[in-house]
C-alpha positions as CSV (number, residue, x, y, z in Angstrom):
1,X,-59.4,28.6,59.8
2,X,-60.0,27.5,56.2
3,X,-58.2,24.3,55.2
4,X,-55.9,24.7,52.2
5,X,-57.3,23.4,48.9
6,X,-55.9,20.0,48.1
7,X,-53.9,20.2,44.8
8,X,-54.6,17.7,42.0
9,X,-52.0,15.0,41.8
10,X,-50.4,13.2,38.8
11,X,-47.9,10.3,38.8
12,X,-45.6,10.2,35.8
13,X,-44.5,6.6,35.4
14,X,-41.9,5.6,32.8
15,X,-41.6,1.9,31.8
16,X,-39.2,-0.2,29.7
17,X,-39.2,-4.0,30.0
18,X,-40.5,-3.8,33.5
19,X,-42.9,-6.7,33.8
20,X,-40.8,-8.4,36.5
21,X,-40.8,-5.4,38.9
22,X,-43.9,-3.4,37.9
23,X,-46.5,-5.3,39.9
24,X,-44.8,-4.6,43.2
25,X,-44.4,-0.9,42.5
26,X,-48.0,-0.7,41.3
27,X,-49.3,-2.4,44.5
28,X,-47.5,0.3,46.5
29,X,-49.4,2.9,44.5
30,X,-52.7,1.1,45.4
31,X,-51.7,1.1,49.0
32,X,-51.2,4.9,49.2
33,X,-53.0,6.8,51.9
34,X,-53.8,9.5,49.3
35,X,-54.6,8.4,45.8
36,X,-53.5,10.4,42.7
37,X,-55.9,12.0,40.4
38,X,-54.2,10.3,37.4
39,X,-51.3,8.1,36.5
40,X,-49.7,8.9,33.2
41,X,-47.5,6.0,31.8
42,X,-45.0,6.3,29.0
43,X,-43.6,3.1,27.7
44,X,-40.4,3.3,25.8
45,X,-40.9,0.4,23.3
46,X,-40.8,-2.5,25.7
47,X,-40.1,-5.9,24.1
48,X,-41.5,-7.9,27.0
49,X,-45.1,-8.1,28.3
50,X,-45.0,-4.7,30.1
51,X,-47.7,-3.0,28.0
52,X,-50.1,-5.9,28.3
53,X,-49.5,-6.0,32.1
54,X,-50.1,-2.2,32.3
55,X,-53.4,-2.5,30.5
56,X,-54.5,-5.2,32.9
57,X,-53.5,-3.1,35.9
58,X,-55.1,0.1,34.5
59,X,-58.4,-1.7,34.0
60,X,-58.6,-2.5,37.8
61,X,-57.1,0.8,39.1
62,X,-59.2,3.0,41.4
63,X,-57.8,6.1,39.7
64,X,-57.6,7.1,36.0
65,X,-54.7,5.7,34.0
66,X,-53.4,6.8,30.6
67,X,-50.9,4.5,28.8
68,X,-48.8,6.1,26.1
69,X,-46.6,4.0,23.9
70,X,-43.7,5.8,22.2
71,X,-43.6,5.4,18.4
72,X,-39.8,5.4,18.6
73,X,-37.5,4.7,21.6
74,X,-36.7,8.0,23.4
75,X,-34.4,6.9,26.2
76,X,-35.0,7.7,29.9
77,X,-34.4,11.5,29.6
78,X,-36.9,12.2,26.9
79,X,-39.3,9.5,28.1
80,X,-39.6,11.3,31.4
81,X,-39.9,14.5,29.5
82,X,-42.9,13.2,27.6
83,X,-44.5,11.7,30.7
84,X,-44.2,15.0,32.6
85,X,-45.5,17.0,29.7
86,X,-48.6,14.8,29.5
87,X,-49.5,15.2,33.2
88,X,-52.4,17.6,34.1
89,X,-52.1,17.6,38.0
90,X,-50.9,20.6,39.9
91,X,-48.3,18.3,41.6
92,X,-46.5,15.7,39.7
93,X,-44.8,12.7,41.3
94,X,-42.1,11.0,39.3
95,X,-42.2,7.2,39.4
96,X,-39.8,4.4,38.4
97,X,-41.1,1.0,37.5
98,X,-39.0,-1.0,40.0
99,X,-39.1,0.7,43.4
100,X,-41.7,0.6,46.2
101,X,-43.4,3.6,47.8
102,X,-44.3,3.6,51.5
103,X,-48.1,4.2,52.0
104,X,-47.5,7.7,53.4
105,X,-45.3,9.0,50.5
106,X,-47.9,10.9,48.5
107,X,-49.7,12.4,51.5
108,X,-46.5,13.4,53.3
109,X,-44.9,15.1,50.2
110,X,-48.2,16.7,49.2
111,X,-48.5,18.3,52.6
112,X,-44.9,19.5,52.4
113,X,-45.5,21.2,49.1
114,X,-48.8,22.8,50.2
115,X,-47.2,24.2,53.3
116,X,-44.4,25.7,51.2
117,X,-46.0,27.4,48.2
118,X,-42.7,29.0,47.0
119,X,-41.2,25.6,46.4
120,X,-41.1,24.2,42.9
121,X,-39.5,20.8,43.7
122,X,-39.0,18.6,46.7
123,X,-37.4,15.2,47.1
124,X,-37.2,12.6,49.9
125,X,-34.7,10.0,51.0
126,X,-35.0,6.2,50.4
127,X,-33.8,2.9,51.8
128,X,-31.5,1.1,49.3
129,X,-32.4,-2.5,49.1
130,X,-31.8,-5.6,47.0
131,X,-33.5,-7.2,44.0
132,X,-36.2,-8.8,46.3
133,X,-36.7,-5.6,48.4
134,X,-35.2,-7.6,51.3
135,X,-33.5,-5.6,54.0
136,X,-32.7,-1.9,54.3
137,X,-29.0,-1.7,53.5
138,X,-28.3,2.0,53.7
139,X,-30.0,5.3,53.2
140,X,-29.7,6.6,49.6
141,X,-28.5,10.0,50.8
142,X,-25.5,8.2,52.4
143,X,-24.6,6.8,48.9
144,X,-24.5,10.3,47.4
145,X,-22.8,12.1,50.4
146,X,-25.8,14.1,51.4
147,X,-25.0,13.9,55.1
148,X,-26.1,16.3,57.9
149,X,-23.3,18.7,57.2
150,X,-24.1,18.9,53.5
151,X,-27.8,19.3,54.3
152,X,-27.0,22.2,56.5
153,X,-25.1,23.9,53.8
154,X,-28.1,23.3,51.5
155,X,-30.4,25.0,54.0
156,X,-28.0,27.8,54.5
157,X,-28.4,28.8,50.8
158,X,-25.6,26.8,49.2
159,X,-28.0,24.7,47.2
160,X,-26.2,25.2,43.9
161,X,-22.8,24.6,45.5
162,X,-24.0,21.3,46.8
163,X,-25.6,20.3,43.5
164,X,-22.4,21.1,41.6
165,X,-20.5,18.7,43.8
166,X,-22.8,16.0,42.5
167,X,-26.4,15.2,42.1
168,X,-28.3,14.4,45.3
169,X,-31.7,14.1,43.8
170,X,-33.4,10.9,42.6
171,X,-36.2,11.6,40.1
172,X,-38.3,8.7,41.5
173,X,-38.1,10.4,45.0
174,X,-39.3,13.8,43.7
175,X,-42.5,15.8,43.4
176,X,-42.7,19.1,41.4
177,X,-45.3,21.7,40.5
178,X,-46.7,21.5,37.0
179,X,-46.0,25.2,36.7
180,X,-42.3,24.4,36.9
181,X,-42.4,22.5,33.6
182,X,-42.5,25.7,31.6
183,X,-38.9,26.4,32.9
184,X,-37.4,22.9,32.9
185,X,-38.8,21.5,29.7
186,X,-37.5,20.6,27.2
187,X,-34.8,18.7,29.0
188,X,-31.4,19.4,27.2
189,X,-30.0,16.6,25.1
190,X,-26.8,16.5,27.1
191,X,-26.2,17.8,30.6
192,X,-22.5,16.9,31.4
193,X,-22.4,14.9,34.6
194,X,-26.2,14.8,35.1
195,X,-29.4,13.2,33.7
196,X,-33.0,14.5,33.8
197,X,-33.4,14.5,37.6
198,X,-30.1,16.4,38.0
199,X,-31.3,18.9,35.5
200,X,-34.6,19.5,37.4
201,X,-32.6,19.9,40.6
202,X,-30.1,22.3,39.0
203,X,-32.9,24.5,37.7
204,X,-34.5,24.5,41.1
205,X,-31.2,25.3,42.7
206,X,-30.8,28.5,40.7
207,X,-33.5,30.3,42.8
208,X,-33.4,28.0,45.9
209,X,-36.9,26.7,45.0
210,X,-35.9,23.0,45.8
211,X,-36.0,21.4,49.2
212,X,-35.8,18.0,50.8
213,X,-38.1,16.0,53.0
214,X,-35.8,14.5,55.6
215,X,-37.4,11.0,55.6
216,X,-37.0,7.8,53.6
217,X,-40.4,7.4,52.0
218,X,-39.7,4.5,49.6
219,X,-37.5,1.5,48.9
220,X,-34.9,1.9,46.2
221,X,-34.3,-1.4,44.5
222,X,-30.9,-2.2,43.0
223,X,-30.7,-4.8,40.3
224,X,-28.7,-5.5,37.2
225,X,-31.4,-4.4,34.7
226,X,-31.9,-0.9,35.9
227,X,-30.9,1.8,33.3
228,X,-29.6,4.2,35.9
229,X,-29.0,4.0,39.6
230,X,-26.4,3.8,42.4
231,X,-23.2,2.5,41.0
232,X,-19.9,1.9,42.9
233,X,-17.4,4.3,41.4
234,X,-14.0,3.1,40.5
235,X,-11.2,4.4,42.7
236,X,-9.5,7.5,41.2
237,X,-5.8,7.2,40.3
238,X,-3.8,9.0,43.0
239,X,-1.0,11.3,41.9
240,X,2.1,11.1,44.1
241,X,3.8,14.3,45.0
242,X,7.0,13.4,43.1
243,X,5.0,12.7,40.0
244,X,3.6,16.2,40.0
245,X,7.0,17.5,39.0
246,X,7.7,15.1,36.2
247,X,4.4,14.4,34.5
248,X,3.4,16.2,31.3
249,X,1.7,19.5,32.3
250,X,-1.2,18.8,29.8
251,X,-2.1,15.8,32.0
252,X,-2.3,18.0,35.1
253,X,-4.5,20.6,33.3
254,X,-6.8,18.1,31.5
255,X,-9.1,17.4,34.4
256,X,-9.3,21.1,35.3
257,X,-10.1,22.0,31.7
258,X,-12.8,19.3,31.6
259,X,-14.3,20.7,34.8
260,X,-14.2,24.2,33.3
261,X,-16.0,23.0,30.2
262,X,-18.6,21.1,32.2
263,X,-19.4,24.1,34.3
264,X,-19.5,26.4,31.3
265,X,-21.9,24.1,29.5
266,X,-24.2,23.9,32.6
267,X,-24.0,27.7,32.9
268,X,-25.0,28.3,29.3
269,X,-27.9,25.8,29.6
270,X,-29.2,27.3,32.8
271,X,-28.8,30.9,31.5
272,X,-31.4,30.2,28.8
273,X,-34.0,29.3,31.5
274,X,-33.5,31.7,34.4
275,X,-32.4,35.3,35.0
276,X,-28.7,35.8,35.1
277,X,-28.8,37.3,38.6
278,X,-30.4,34.2,40.1
279,X,-28.4,33.4,43.3
280,X,-27.6,29.9,42.1
281,X,-26.2,31.2,38.9
282,X,-24.0,33.6,40.8
283,X,-22.6,30.6,42.8
284,X,-22.1,28.7,39.5
285,X,-20.3,31.6,37.9
286,X,-17.9,32.0,40.9
287,X,-17.0,28.3,40.6
288,X,-16.6,28.5,36.9
289,X,-14.2,31.5,37.3
290,X,-12.1,29.5,39.8
291,X,-11.7,26.5,37.5
292,X,-11.1,28.7,34.5
293,X,-8.3,30.4,36.4
294,X,-6.8,27.0,37.4
295,X,-7.0,25.5,33.9
296,X,-5.4,28.5,32.2
297,X,-2.4,29.2,34.5
298,X,0.6,30.3,32.5
299,X,3.8,28.4,32.1
300,X,5.7,31.1,34.0
301,X,5.4,30.1,37.7
302,X,5.9,33.7,38.9
303,X,2.9,34.8,36.9
304,X,0.8,32.1,38.7
305,X,1.5,33.5,42.2
306,X,-1.1,36.3,42.2
307,X,-4.1,34.4,40.9
308,X,-3.3,31.4,43.2
309,X,-3.0,33.6,46.3
310,X,-6.2,35.3,45.4
311,X,-8.0,32.0,45.1
312,X,-6.6,30.9,48.5
313,X,-7.5,34.2,50.2
314,X,-11.1,34.0,48.9
315,X,-11.4,30.5,50.2
316,X,-12.1,29.0,46.7
317,X,-9.5,26.2,47.0
318,X,-11.2,25.0,50.1
319,X,-14.7,25.7,48.9
320,X,-14.3,23.6,45.8
321,X,-12.2,20.8,47.2
322,X,-13.5,17.2,47.0
323,X,-16.1,16.5,49.7
324,X,-13.9,13.7,51.1
325,X,-10.7,15.6,50.9
326,X,-8.3,16.0,53.8
327,X,-7.9,19.4,55.5
328,X,-4.7,20.0,53.6
329,X,-6.0,19.1,50.2
330,X,-6.8,22.7,49.2
331,X,-3.3,23.7,50.0
332,X,-1.9,20.7,48.1
333,X,-4.0,21.7,45.1
334,X,-2.6,25.3,45.3
335,X,0.9,24.0,45.7
336,X,0.5,21.8,42.6
337,X,-1.0,24.8,40.6
338,X,2.1,26.9,41.5
339,X,4.9,24.4,40.9
340,X,3.7,21.9,38.4
C-alpha cells in the first residue's frame, strides 16, 4: 500500500511586541517531531526588540524563515490575513507569539488532515495556563462551552448552529489548507461577534468542512499583554418577571434587534463566499428568520400568538436558547414575547 504523500507545511506567525514570550514559543517549534517547510512571520510594527530577536532566531533555525515587517500597523485580523496569504505550504498552521506547542502538534494535526482530504480546517484543544506556563488550569474548550454534548451536536451536522452560539475555535490551535484561502480571504473588516479565527470557522461551517482534534496539543498562555484571548465575561443583567410588564418595550426588543442585525450581517458576508444552498447557510437563515420574527412582533398581542406558537412548535425557542439556560427558559422567552 502506497504511503500518502506528505503535504508541505507552513507556519503563519504574527508578532507584535512579543520579545518576552517569543523565545519559549520558538523553542516549541524547534522541538516539533515534524518540522515545517517554512515559517512566515508578519510583524505588526513592534516597538520593542521583537524584530531583532526574530532575525537572530531565524539565522539559527533548521527550516526556512521569512520575516515581513508591515509598513503600517494592520491590527491582528489583517496581520494574520497577510501572513496567511504569504504562505506557500499546502497546510498552514496559525501561530501566536506567546503560546507553547507540544512536540506532537504538527505531526498529529498533519496526519489528521491527510486522513480527511475533504476537510479545509481543523482545530485542537489547549490547556489554559498562566503567564509562566505553570500549571494546567482548565481545558480551553471548557472556557468556551465546547463540552461533549456540544461536540456531539457538531459531529451530527449542527456545526453552524454551534458556531453561531459563539466561537469555539482558536486561530493558534488551527491548521487549514492553502486552497481554503481563496474562499476566506480577504477577511472582512468587521464580523460582528467574531475575529479572524471565527471567520475562518464560520466559512468552514457553511459546508461542514471544519472538524476538531479532540486533544490538547498546546499550552494557551493568559497574560495582561495579549491582544485577544479568554476573558471573563461580566454577568448579564437579569430581568425579573414583574419588570417584563413595566419596562419600555423598546428595551425588550433592542437585544433581539441587535441579534437579528448581527445574523443578517454574517449571512450577507458568507453569501458572497459560498453557494446559498450550503447546509450551514440554511441553518443560519433559519436562525435569522426566528430572530427577525421575535424582533418585529407587533404591538397587538393577539397578532403575536400565531408566529410565537409556530416558533414553539418548530422547536426554535428551544434550539436558540442560551446554552446555559434552564429547561423552562424557551417557554419564558415565548411568554415574554407574547405578553410584554
